[in-house]
C-alpha positions in Angstrom: 18.9 60.7 42.9 19.9 63.3 40.3 23.0 61.4 39.3 21.1 58.6 37.6 20.0 59.1 34.0 16.2 58.8 34.0 15.1 60.1 30.6 11.5 59.4 29.6 10.4 58.5 26.1 8.4 61.4 24.7 5.5 61.5 24.7 4.1 58.7 26.7 0.4 58.2 26.0 -2.2 56.4 28.1 -5.7 55.5 27.0 -8.4 56.3 29.5 -12.2 56.2 29.9 -13.3 59.8 29.1 -15.5 60.0 32.2 -12.4 59.6 34.4 -11.0 62.8 32.9 -14.0 64.7 34.1 -15.9 64.6 30.8 -19.6 64.6 31.3 -20.3 61.5 29.2 -21.9 59.0 31.6 -25.4 57.7 31.1 -26.7 60.3 33.5 -24.7 63.2 32.1 -22.2 63.1 34.9 -18.6 62.0 35.2 -16.2 60.1 37.5 -13.2 62.4 37.5 -10.2 60.5 38.8 -7.8 63.1 40.4 -4.7 60.8 40.2 -5.1 60.9 36.4 -6.2 64.5 36.0 -4.0 66.1 38.6 -0.9 63.9 38.9 -0.3 61.7 35.8 -1.3 64.5 33.4 1.9 66.3 34.3 4.0 63.7 32.6 1.7 61.7 30.3 -0.7 62.4 27.5 -4.1 60.9 27.7 -6.2 59.5 24.9 -9.9 59.9 26.0 -12.4 57.3 24.9 -16.1 56.9 25.7 -17.2 53.8 23.9 -20.9 54.3 24.5 -20.9 57.8 23.1 -18.7 56.6 20.3 -21.2 54.0 19.1 -24.0 56.7 19.0 -25.6 56.4 22.4 -26.4 59.8 23.6 -25.9 61.7 26.8 -28.0 61.0 28.9 -28.8 57.5 27.7 -30.5 54.3 28.9 -28.3 52.2 31.1 -26.8 48.9 29.8 -25.6 45.8 31.4 -23.9 42.4 30.7 -26.4 39.6 30.0 -25.9 35.9 29.6 -22.7 33.8 29.4 -20.1 35.7 31.4 -17.4 34.7 28.9 -19.4 36.0 25.9 -22.1 38.3 27.4 -24.5 40.5 25.4 -24.5 44.2 26.1 -28.2 45.1 26.5 -30.4 47.7 27.9 -31.1 47.3 31.6 -34.8 48.1 31.2 -35.2 47.1 27.5 -33.5 44.0 26.3 -34.2 44.9 22.7 -31.6 47.6 23.1 -28.6 45.4 22.2 -25.3 47.1 21.2 -23.0 44.1 21.5 -21.9 44.0 17.9 -21.6 47.7 17.6 -19.3 47.8 20.7 -17.2 44.9 19.5 -16.6 46.5 16.1 -15.8 49.8 17.7 -13.4 48.2 20.1 -11.6 46.3 17.4 -11.2 49.3 15.2 -10.1 51.4 18.1 -7.5 48.8 19.3 -5.8 49.0 15.9 -5.6 52.8 16.2 -4.1 52.7 19.7 -0.9 50.9 19.0 0.9 54.1 20.1 -0.3 54.0 23.7 1.7 52.6 26.6 -1.1 51.9 29.1 -4.8 52.1 29.7 -7.0 53.2 32.7 -10.5 51.7 32.5 -13.6 52.8 34.5 -14.3 50.1 37.0 -17.6 48.1 37.0 -18.6 49.5 33.6 -20.3 47.0 31.3 -18.2 48.5 28.5 -14.9 49.4 30.2 -14.6 47.3 33.4 -11.5 45.1 33.2 -12.7 42.6 35.8 -15.5 41.9 38.4 -18.3 43.5 36.3 -21.8 42.4 37.3 -23.5 39.9 34.9 -27.1 38.8 34.9 -28.8 35.8 33.3 -31.2 36.0 30.4 -34.0 36.0 33.0 -32.4 38.9 34.9 -31.0 36.9 37.8 -27.7 38.1 39.1 -24.7 35.8 38.3 -22.2 37.8 40.4 -19.3 40.1 39.6 -17.8 37.7 37.0 -17.7 39.7 33.8 -15.4 41.9 31.8 -16.6 44.9 29.9 -17.1 44.3 26.2 -14.8 47.1 25.0 -12.2 46.3 27.6 -12.2 42.6 26.7 -11.5 43.4 23.0 -8.8 45.9 23.7 -6.9 43.7 26.2 -7.1 40.8 23.7 -5.7 43.0 20.9 -2.9 44.3 23.2 -2.0 41.6 25.7 1.2 43.3 26.8 -0.4 46.7 27.4 -0.4 47.7 31.1 -4.0 48.1 32.1 -5.7 49.1 35.4 -9.0 50.4 36.7 -9.5 53.7 38.6 -10.7 51.8 41.7 -7.7 49.5 41.9 -5.4 52.5 41.4 -6.3 53.7 44.9 -4.1 50.9 46.2 -0.6 52.3 46.6 1.2 49.2 45.4 -1.0 48.7 42.3 -0.6 52.4 41.5 3.1 52.3 41.7 3.3 49.1 39.7 1.0 50.4 36.9 3.1 53.5 36.3 6.3 51.5 36.5 5.0 49.2 33.8 3.7 52.0 31.6 7.1 53.7 31.6 9.0 50.5 31.0 6.7 49.5 28.1 7.1 53.0 26.6 10.9 52.5 26.7 10.4 49.2 24.9 8.2 50.9 22.3 10.8 53.6 21.7 13.5 50.9 21.3 11.4 49.1 18.7 10.7 52.4 16.9 14.5 53.0 16.6 15.0 49.5 15.2 15.7 46.4 17.3 19.3 45.3 17.5 21.1 42.8 19.6 23.0 45.6 21.3 19.8 47.6 22.0 18.2 44.5 23.5 21.2 43.8 25.7 21.3 47.4 26.9 17.6 47.4 27.7 18.0 44.3 29.7 21.1 45.5 31.6 19.5 48.8 32.6 16.4 47.0 33.9 18.4 44.4 35.9 17.5 45.5 39.4 13.9 46.3 38.5 13.6 42.7 37.3 15.3 41.3 40.3 12.9 43.2 42.6 9.9 41.8 40.7 10.8 38.3 39.6 14.2 36.8 40.1 13.4 33.6 38.2 12.4 35.4 35.0 15.4 37.7 35.4 17.7 34.6 35.3 15.8 33.2 32.3 16.2 36.5 30.3 19.9 36.7 30.6 20.7 33.7 28.3 17.9 34.7 26.0 19.6 38.1 25.4 23.1 36.8 25.3 22.5 34.1 22.7 20.1 35.9 20.4 20.8 34.7 16.8 17.4 35.8 15.6 17.0 39.2 17.3 13.4 39.7 16.3 12.3 36.3 17.7 14.4 36.9 20.9 12.9 40.4 21.3 9.3 39.0 21.0 9.9 36.4 23.6 11.8 38.8 25.8 9.1 41.4 26.1 6.5 38.9 26.9 8.5 37.5 29.8 9.7 41.0 30.8 6.1 42.4 31.1 5.0 39.2 32.9 7.8 39.8 35.4 6.8 43.4 36.1 3.1 42.6 36.4 3.3 41.4 40.0 4.2 44.2 42.4 7.6 43.8 44.0 7.6 42.6 47.6 10.0 43.6 50.4 11.9 40.2 50.1 12.8 40.8 46.5 13.5 44.5 47.0 15.9 43.4 49.8 17.6 41.1 47.3 18.0 43.8 44.8 19.3 46.3 47.4 21.9 43.8 48.6 23.1 43.2 45.0 23.5 46.9 44.6 25.3 47.1 48.0 27.9 44.7 46.7 29.1 47.2 44.1 30.3 49.4 46.9 32.2 46.8 48.9 35.6 48.3 47.8 34.5 51.9 48.5 32.7 52.1 51.8 34.3 52.3 55.2 33.3 49.6 57.7 30.9 51.9 59.5 29.1 52.8 56.3 28.9 49.2 55.2 27.4 48.2 58.5 24.9 51.1 58.6 23.8 50.3 55.0 23.2 46.6 55.9 21.2 47.7 59.0 19.0 50.0 56.9 18.3 47.3 54.3 17.5 44.8 57.1 15.2 47.3 58.8 13.4 48.0 55.5 12.9 44.2 55.0 11.5 44.0 58.5 9.0 46.7 57.8 10.7 49.3 60.1 11.7 51.7 57.3 10.1 52.6 54.0 11.9 51.7 50.7 13.0 55.2 50.1 15.4 55.1 53.0 17.8 52.5 51.6 17.3 53.9 48.1 18.3 57.4 49.2 21.3 56.0 51.1 22.5 54.0 48.1 21.9 57.1 45.8 24.2 59.2 48.0 26.9 56.6 47.8 26.4 56.4 44.0 26.7 60.1 43.7 29.9 60.0 45.7 31.6 57.0 44.1 30.2 57.1 40.6 29.8 53.3 40.0 29.5 53.1 36.2 27.3 50.0 36.1 24.8 51.6 38.4 24.6 55.1 36.9 21.9 54.3 34.4 19.9 51.7 36.3 16.2 52.4 36.1 15.7 50.9 39.5 16.7 54.2 41.1 14.3 56.3 39.1 11.8 54.1 37.2 9.3 57.0 36.7 9.1 60.7 37.5 10.0 61.2 41.1 7.5 63.9 41.8 4.6 61.4 41.5 5.8 60.2 44.9 4.9 56.6 44.1 7.4 55.1 46.4 6.2 57.0 49.4 4.6 54.5 51.7 6.1 51.4 50.1 
């Protein structure tokens, strides 16, 4: 797929729980090294390591803490000693840190952590009775509230191939948006951003793609349009693309070659797309076939579409999709 322009904004930074990078900062002096981050993503992204507990002055090793009380507004207290309450300290640290992290393009939290868990964190009542996995870590809650568009995930969820691919796709797309804002938003810049993401949007959410076109085309107030655009854009990408929508995007791309391909090639391409949609072939097969045709016929509109290379190819994120 070398014919397609796939520049990355530089650098792309991702916040991450420090223990996932192998730092020995957990309550027991251990870590939870996450190889996908340390061995794979680190080749292309810069990580900003954060250990909230250590940052608020809790040592290593330290007493364990847990979420207590109302799951929507839990206290962060010691597991063995409820007088150890670091709720306000953690909230202040989280809010201060969120202001300093406006340069990151994603965040990977440590799952199940009462500080960093983004969902399904255990909560207990004031009397110590389990209320279920219904909480959000105090630090994670504040950070996500401060940066609602920021792509976030947990190490556990990133073992799922679809969620892994979708997270990295969103991180890179959001970094492109941040780079566009840094250059200075213009109507032309917004329109180009939208055009180059056309097939990615089609593969994720056709309805939002159709809504974004008129928004971009008729933008009198560019800043207002851009603010509305990025909210809908990130919402569209948040749900992983399914085979039906990928098939739709692939068929749209196929239409650009109708005046170039011989009958046999057209029929074979249609068969490959249909076989992918039926689960008989991986997504990479029709993509590689289209890329070969693109290299041969040099269709201008397709040359810089991010759909072909939404992130560094050597991450192998589309293998198995």
